[in-house]
C-alpha angles and dihedrals in degrees: 000000000000112000091227090076089060090054088066092058108089091219090062102030092102095053123103120251088252092054092048090048090055091049092046089068089066101047140077135183125248132187123205136182130226109291095023114131115235091186133354128224112254096022123123112265114235104143140055119215132204117190115227099175136358136034138271138190124231111220127181125177088348094305124119106233100177147299134273129207144165112338094019122118135204141182096058100115096059092046094048095041095036092230143117124286115274095204144024118240114205127187111243094184133019102298135199118194142171114231123205121198121231093256091055090047092053091049090049091049091055100042106031110054095170093057091045091050088058091047092048090051090051091050092053092047093048094048090050090049090051090053090053089054090048092247102123112135104187111213090001092062110134141167144265 
């Protein structure tokens, strides 16, 4: 994938062209239609997603927790915590996303602290939101 597509993702906008080029080796593009599942609750987490275009709903235990759109990312909790996904994310419109494999995510985590700080903040916010919805799972807590 061309690194310029990563420049359009807010999480990576601050990175140098060289950093984005390194990340680009670990990503691919996907296109989904309305109703397609990006990730499913309870599945093993092995990919990180960044939405380029379109919208998706976050559903856990049958409850709608929120919506995601362009610039949003998902899949980070399970990768960081090495656990199953806590929610399903389902496209509600035609959706285009960039998918990063687990190896690329680990490399990013080690070499790009600013991006990881944003991801860590999102994890904390999402786990707090889950508690408010009564969805905390203790040691079973996973990611989207």
